[in-house]
N, C-alpha and C positions, 0 to 999 in steps of 0.2 A: 812244160809251157801250159798256161791256162788261156783258153780262148774266151774273150769277153762275150757278154750276153747278146750283143748285136749280131744278127744274121746267122745264128747257129745252124738253122735249117739249110741255108745256102752253103755254108761251110761243109756240113755233113754230106749233103747231096753232091757237092763238088768233089769231095774225097771219094765217094762211091763212084762217081763218073770217071775219076782218074785211076781207079783200081785196074791193074792190068793182068794180074795173075794171083793165084793163091786164094785164100778165103776172103770173102766179104760177108762177115757174120754180124748180125745185128740182134741185140737183146733190147727190147723196149717194153716198158710198162703198158704203153698204149699202142694201138694199131698205128703203124706209120701213116703219115699223110700221103696223098696221091703222088706228090713229087718225089718223095723218098721211095715209094713202091716203084715208080717209073725208073728211078736211078738203079734200084736193085734189079729190076727186070733187064735193063740194058747191060748191067754187069754180068748177069746170067747168060745173056745172049753172046757176050764177048768170051765166054768160057770160064768165068770166075766161079768158084765154089760158093754160091750164095745160099745162105740159110738165115731164117728169121725165127726168133723165139719171142713170143709175146705172152704177157700175163693173161690167164684165162678169165680173170675177174672183170676188169673194165671192158674187155672186148666181148664179154658175155658168151664166151666159148662158141663163137660162130666158126664155121669152117669157111676158109677163104680159098677162092680159086686163083691161085698164084702160079706163075711158071717156075717157081723154085720152092724148095721144101720150107714149110712153116709148121712149127710145133707150139702147142699151148700146154706146157707141162703142169702137172699137179704138184703143188708145193704145200703139203700138209694143210694147215688152216691159214697160212700166211699168203703173202704175195710174192711173185717174182718181180722184184722192184729194181732189178739191175737195168741200167741205161748205158749201153756200151756198143761201140762199133769197132770191129777188128778188120783191118784192110792193109794191104801192101806192107806187112811187117810193122804196122803201127796200130795203136788202139786209142780211141777217144772214149772217155768215161766221164760222167758227171751227173748233173741234175736234169739235163735236157731230155724231155720226152720226145722221141723222134716222131710222135704222132700228134704233137700239138705244142703246147707251151707258149703260144703267142701271148705276149704281154708279161710272161713270167721273167724274173730276173735269174736266169739259169747260167750255167757255165759248162764247158767241156774241157777236160784236161787231156793233153796230148802225151801219150806214152810211146817212146821210141826204143827204149832199151830192150834187147832181146829177152832178158829175164822177165821184165814186166809184161811184154806181149805174150810170152809163153804162159804166164800166170792167167792172163785174160783168156787165152785159148783153152786152158785147162778148166777154167770156170765155165766157159761156154759149153765145152764138151760134157761136163758133169750135168749141166742143166739139160742138154740135148737128149740124154739117155733117161731122164726121168719119165715115169709113165705119163701118158696123156691125161688131161683132165677129163672127167666124165662129161658127157653131154648135159647141157642144161635141161632142167625140167621145164617143159613148155606147155602152154595151153591148158587143157582140161587136166592133164597129168600134174601140172604144177599146183593148180587149185585143189585137186583131190588130195595131194600130199599134205597141204596145209590143213585141210579139213580133217584128215586122218590124225595129224599131230594134235589138233585142237580137241578132238574127241578123246584122245588118250591123256592129254595134259590139262585140258580145260581151256576154254576161250579166255584170252587175256587181251590187253590192248595191243601188244606186239603181234600176236597171231591174227587179230582182227584186221590190223593195218596191212600186214603181209598178204592176207587173203584178198583184201580189196585191191591191192597193187597187182597181185598175180592175176586177178580177174581182168583188170583194166589193161595192163600192158602185155599180158600173155606169157610171162615167164617169172621165175624166181632168180634173184641175183645170187652170185656165189656166196656172199656173206649171209643172206637170208637163209639159204639152204643149209649152210654149215651151222648156223645158230640153232635151227630147228633140229637137225640131226644130233647135235650135242645135247639138246634138251631131252631128246628121246632115248638117249643112252642110259 
C-alpha cells in the first residue's frame, strides 16, 4: 500500500506513537523534526528499542543529545539517502524525509510481509555498524585546511569560495571537505 503525500508526518508520528514493542528504527536523510523526535522519545520511554540513523552530510555531523541511540555513519563519498521507518513488524519507506519535506510531493510505501520487513531490518543493521563519520572541520581548523590545500594546489575560484564560506559560517560541509581531500590525493 502507498500512502499519499498528505499528512505523511502525522502518519509516521502516529505509527511511532502506536509502537508497542520491538524495534522502532528510523533512517532519515535529514534530522527528524521536533514532533518525530518527541514520538521516538516516547517510544523509547515505553521500552521500545529506538534507534536513529541520519546522514552526516545535511545534518553537518552534529552530535545530538537524544535519549536513544543515534548514529551518523560514514558512507564513502556518497550519502545515506535511505528514508525508512521500521516498527511493529512493519516498514514505511519512500521519498519522505522525516525531518522536513513540507510542500514536497512525497510518498511512503507500507511493507507488512515478514520477508520485506526482514530485508529492511537487515539494511538498517548493515548501516548501523558502519563507522561513524569523522567530526566536521570547524572554525580556524576548517579555514586552515582550505588555506593548506590552496597552498599545495594553487588558489582557484572553488577554493576561494570555500575559504570565504568556511570563514563566515565556521565549518566546511561534507561535500566541500571531500572534494578538497580528493584533490589533495
